[in-house]
C-alpha positions as CSV (number, residue, x, y, z in Angstrom):
1,X,133.4,87.4,91.1
2,X,133.1,86.3,94.8
3,X,131.1,88.3,97.3
4,X,130.8,87.4,101.0
5,X,127.3,86.5,102.0
6,X,127.4,89.1,104.7
7,X,128.8,91.9,102.5
8,X,125.5,93.8,102.3
9,X,125.1,93.8,106.1
10,X,128.6,95.0,106.6
11,X,128.2,97.8,104.1
12,X,124.8,98.9,105.7
13,X,126.4,98.8,109.2
14,X,129.3,100.9,108.2
15,X,127.2,103.4,106.3
16,X,124.6,103.6,109.1
17,X,127.3,104.4,111.6
18,X,129.0,107.0,109.4
19,X,126.0,108.8,108.1
20,X,123.8,108.7,111.2
21,X,126.6,109.6,113.5
22,X,127.3,112.7,111.3
23,X,123.6,113.6,111.2
24,X,123.2,113.2,114.9
25,X,126.2,115.3,115.7
26,X,124.8,118.1,113.5
27,X,121.3,117.9,115.0
28,X,122.6,117.9,118.6
29,X,124.8,120.9,117.8
30,X,122.0,122.8,116.3
31,X,119.6,121.9,119.1
32,X,122.2,123.3,121.6
33,X,122.4,126.5,119.6
34,X,118.6,126.8,119.7
35,X,118.5,125.9,123.4
36,X,116.4,122.8,122.8
37,X,116.6,120.4,125.7
38,X,117.6,116.7,125.3
39,X,114.1,115.7,126.3
40,X,112.5,118.0,123.8
41,X,114.8,116.8,121.0
42,X,114.0,113.2,121.8
43,X,110.2,113.9,121.8
44,X,110.6,115.6,118.4
45,X,112.4,112.5,117.0
46,X,109.8,110.2,118.4
47,X,107.0,112.4,117.1
48,X,108.5,112.2,113.6
49,X,108.9,108.5,113.8
50,X,105.3,108.1,114.8
51,X,104.2,110.4,112.0
52,X,106.0,108.3,109.4
53,X,104.6,105.0,110.7
54,X,101.1,106.1,109.8
């Protein structure tokens, strides 16, 4: 069986765009319902990233 050398990267790129786009749409919609500002949402995301880096 022949597989292109960049197949994994293409699959990851496609999945990242599909999955993360959907998740972001849901988070943004819910943050609007909860009246969370864009700035606050960004801070929450950055805070979670920092927490996971430890």
